[in-house]
N, C-alpha and C positions, 0 to 999 in steps of 0.2 A: 762293221762301221755303223750300219743302220741300227743294230742292236744296242750298241753303246750310246748312240744318240737318243734312242728311245728311253734307255735307262736314265740318262741325264734329265729327261723331261719328266719321267714318272717319279723319280726320287724326291724332288722338291714337293710334288703334290702329296706324296706319302707323308713327308714331314709335316706339311700343313694339316693333314688329317689327324696326325698324332697330337699336334698342338691343340687343335680345336675339339678333339673327341671328349676330353673331360668337361669342357664347358657345355657340350651338347648333352652329356649325361646330366649335368646340373640343371639344365633347362628342362629336361624331361622330368626330373624330380619336382621342379617347380610347377610343372603342368599337373602332376599327380596331386600336389598339395592344393593348387588352385581349384582343381575339380572337386576335391574332397570338401574344402571349406565353402565352395560355391554351391553345394547341394547335389552335385553330379557324382554321386558315390559309385554308381555302376561303372562310369567312365574311369574314375580314380582306381577302382579295383583292376580294370582291364589294363590300364597303363602300368600299374605297379607290377602286375604279374608278368607283363612283357619285359620289363627291366630285369626282374629277378630271374627270368628264364635264361637271360644272357649271363648275368653274374650277380653275386650276392651284394646287396647294398643295405646296410643296417637302417639308414634313414628311410629308405623306401619300404623296407619290411615293417618298421614300426608304424609308418603311416598306413600301410595296408591293415595291420592289426587294429589300429584305431578305427578305421572305416568299418571293419567287421563289427567292432564293439558298438559303434554308434547305431548300427542296424540290428543290435541285439543278437548278433551271430557270435555268441561268446566262445563256443567251442572252436570255431575257425580262427578266431582272434588268438586264443590261447596257443594253438598249434604254431602260428606264425611268430608270436612274441616269445614263446619258449625256445624256438629255434635261434632267435637272436641272443637270448641269454646263454644258450649252450655254447655259442661262438664267443661271447663276451659276457661273463657273469656279472660284470660291473656296469653294464650299459644302463645309465640312469634313465634314458628315454624309454627303454623297454620296461624297466621297473615302474616308472611313472604310469605308463599305459596299462600295465597289468594291475597296478593298485587301483586305478580308476575302474577297470573292467570288473574286478571282483567286488568293488564297492557298489557299482551299479547293479550287480547281480546278487547283492545282499549277502555275499560271502565275506563277512567282515574279518574273520580270522585269517583267511588267505590274503586279503587286502593289507592287513596289518603286517603280515610277514614280509611282503615286498617293501613296505615302508621301512621295516627294520633292516633289511638288507641294504637299502640305500643309505640309511642313517649310520650304519656300521662303518661305511666308507667316508661319509661326510656328516658328522653329528650336528652341524649348525646349518644344514640346508633348510631354508625357510619354507620352500615348497613342500617338502616331505613332512616337516613338522606340522604344517597347517593341514595337510591331507590326513595325517595320522589323527589329529585332533577331531576332524570332521567324522572320520570313521568311528572313533571311540564314542563320539556323541550319538551317532546313529545306532551304535550297539548298546546304548544306555549305560555306558561307562563314563559317567559325567565327571567324577573326580579325576580320573586319569586324563580325560580330555582337557579339563581346566589346567591341570598341572603341565601338560604339554604346551598349551597356549601361553602360560606364564613363562615357560622356558623360552619360547619363541620371542616373547616381548622383552625378555632380558637381552636377547641378541639384537633385536630391532624394536625399540619402543614405539616407533612410528608406523608399524605394520597395521594398516587400517582394517584389513580382513581379520587379523587376529583379534583386534579390539572388538569388532562386531561379533565375532564368534564366541569370545569369552563372555560377553554379555548374554548371548543366547544360551550358552552352556550353564551359566549361573542361574538363569531363569529355570532351566531344566532341573538343576540341582535343588532349588528351593521353590516349591509350588505356591507358597503363601507369603503375602506381604501385608502388613498393617501399617498405615501411615497416619500421622496426626500433623496438621499444618495450621499455623496461625499467621495472619497478616494484619499489620497495623498501618493505616494511612493517615498522615497528618497533613493539614492544609495551612497555607499562609493566611495572613490577615485579609488579603485582597479577596480570597475565596470565601471567607466568613463561613466556614463549615466546621461542625464538630468532627472529630476523628472518626474514620470508618474502621470497622473491625470485621474480620472474616476468620472463621474456624471451620475446618472440615476434617472429617474422619473417613478414611477409605480403606477398603479391603480388596486386595488383588489376588486372584486365583488363576494359576496356570492350568489350562485344560488341554485336551488332545488337539483341539482345533485352534487354540490361541488363548491369549489372556482375556479375562473378564474382570471388570472393576466396578464395585458398588461404592457410591459416595453419598454422604450426607453433609450438606453445607449449612452453617448457621452464620448469618451476617447481621450487622447493625449499621444502618445508613439512614441519613435524614431523620434521626431519632426514631427509627422504626426497625423492629426485629423481623427477620424472615428466615424461612427454611426452604431448602431445595434438595430434591432427591434425584440422583443421576446414575446411569449405568453406561459404562464404556465397554467396548469389545474390540479386540484386534484379531479377527479370524485370519489365519494364514491360507492363502490360495495356492501358492507354489513356494518353492524354496526362496524365491526372490521377490515375491509379491504378497502383500497382506492388505486388509482393509482396516479403516478406523470407523467405528460406528458409535453414535452417542444419542442418548435420549434423556431428557430431564423434565421434571414436573415440579410446580410450586403453586401454592395458593396465596403467596405474599406479593404485595405490590412492588417490592424492591427486587424481585426476580422475574424472569420471563415465566408466564404460565406454562408454556411448553418450549422446549428447545431441542434441537436435534442436529446431527452431523453425519456426514458421509465423506470418506476420502480413500482413494486408492493409492497405495504406496508401492513403488517398484525400485529395485536395484538396477543400475545401469553400468555399462563398462567403464573402466578407468576410475573406479571408486566414486562414481556419481550416484546420487539417489534423487528421485523425483516423486511428486504426488500431485493429485488433482481432486478437488471435491467441493463441498459447500457446507454452510451452517444455516440453520433456520431458527429465528427468534420470534416469539409471539407473546407480547404482553396483553393482558386482558384489556379489552376496550380499544385496541389499536390494531393497525394492519400488520400482517405477517411480513417479516423481512427475510429475504434470502441473500446470503453473503457468499460469494464465490471465492475460493482460495486454492492455493497450491503451494508447492515448495520445490526448490532446487538446491541440493546440498552436495558437498564433496569433502572427502577426507584427503588431507594433504599432510603426510607425515603424522606428527602428533596433534594436528589441528583438524577441526571440523568447522566448515562454513556452511551457512544455510540462509537462503533468501526466501521470505514468505510474504506475498501480497494478499490483501483482502479487497475485493471489488464488490460494491453494493449498487446495483442499478436503482435509479431514482427518477423515473420518468425518462426524459431525454438526456438526463445527466447521470453521473455515477460518482460515488464517493470512493476514495482509494486510500488505503493505508499500507505501509511497507515496513517490514521488520527484517533486520540483518542480525544473525546470531553467529558468534564465533566462540569456539571452545578450545582450550589447550589441555590435552589429556596427559596424565602422568602414569604410564605403565599399566593403566587399568581404566575400563570404561566408567567406573564409579568414582574416580578421583580426577577432578578437573576444575579449572577456573573458566568462567564464562562471561562474555560481554554481549549485551544486546542493545542495539540502537534502533529506535522506532520513530516513524513519522506517521502521525495519526493514531487512533485508539484501536486496539485489537479486540475483536469480539470473543477471542479465546481467553482473555483475561477475566477471571470471575469478578475481580474487584472493580473493573472498569465497565462492566456490562451495562450499568445504568447510564453512565455518561455516553457510552457508545450508542445505545438505543435512542437517547434523546437527540443526538446528532443526526442519526439516520432518519428519524421521523419528523424532526421539526426544523432543522436548518434549511434555509431557502435553497431552491434549486440554483446551482452554480456556485454555492459556497465552497471555499477551499478547505477540504477535510484534512489537508496535510499540515495545517498550522501547528498542531500539537506535536511536541517532541519529547522523547524519553530516552534515558540511558540507564541501563541496569547492569550491576555486577553480581555474580553469583559464585558460590563455592560449594562443591559437592565432595563428600569424603566417606569412604567405606571404612568401618571399624570392625575388625575381627570377623569379616565376612558375614556378619549378621545385621549390624546396625548401619544405617545410612543417614547422614546428616547433610541437609542442604540449607544454606542461608543466602539471602539476597538483599540487596539494597538498591533502590531505584530513585532517580530524580526525574520528575515529570513537569513539563511546562504545558499545562492542559488548557484547552478551550472549554469553557463551561457556561451554563445558563445562569442568568441573573434571577432565577426563581427555582423553587424546589421541584423535584420530579413529580410530586403529588399535585402540582398546580402548573400545568404546562400552558401558560399564556405568554409565549415567548416575547421578551422585551429586548432581545439581542443577546450577545455573548460577551464574555470577558475572559481574561487570562489570569491564571494563578499557578504558583508552584506548589507541588505537594511532594512529600517524601514517603517512600514505601519501604517498610522492612518486613521481611517474611522469613520464617524458619519452618522447616519440615523435618520430622524425625520418623524414620521408617525402620521396622524390624521384619526381616525375612526369615522364614523357617520352612 
């Protein structure tokens, strides 16, 4: 009688343990994962081994293999992950982890074999197609990498990672680019200016540490001709970070005597990108101006959005301009429509640099630098993978001086509308 009563008490408790045991297992795996991604890798390994000692769990085993790989213990990772594949040859998580492991260990042939196994089961898997393209790129198989990325973009034209990587692969494919650009600026009667013209020729060379650009600009403004020489460089620091460097020289009054730039660009999670830096402009006979800038951008499907401010300290005051850029891509990073809306003048626009420096040097402290507005439309198109054509049209409602740049005895400012047309033709080889 006592035995039966005890059994009746123990049996419900046993059922409760059976019901809650799976959830306790899941919680333990969550602890392994939390420890692994929280930087406590030794703890993650200990927890994972304890679970696997009781019974096999493929999720726990894959996580253990990844932790070994993160610590560059590639042989231990292979043993664990190979065991998962022996039990289930189609385990996509194990194939994914092994492809990463071999990629990090520079064993590209083995990494590609795991991608091939996964794609044999699911040929439209975007994760493995992108991984395959990255591995091919690292193995200097640029044509195959580009072809894989194009295949991915046919499946999902809005894959932002594929768009960025296709641009990088194309740069790897073609180390040289020559560009010729022409810009024409016409002013309304209120402005009373002759048209401005700008032509520049530039050569871009891809190197082992990043792209380097040499540029010669020829401009005519205020009935004066001038020439400027510039060099840009984009050295890559890591896979997700690179610098923008610029230096320019001129002996013409319509260009800065010296100009320079520095900016750090970095990729962020969830398809965000950000940068922070500055520009330096120095005209002969005037003070040096430092302009602080940065950007925040994001890919959203087929679209790219970017916000860039320019802040120029001026005593106790500061001038500010802001530019918003939006682009709509069409299956390719070199084919897009763009829209740019601006408040204030950008010191990165070579055509506007004279107006900008006048505003920065001569407008009274406290003046509103956001009174100028501009809207620009642009179109970029790749032709036969060699030629790139870019055309743009802008309408600007600009604040300007009622005197020429060569005679800065400011009598106040006025407003006028000017229209800008530019075209750029580039050949890459």
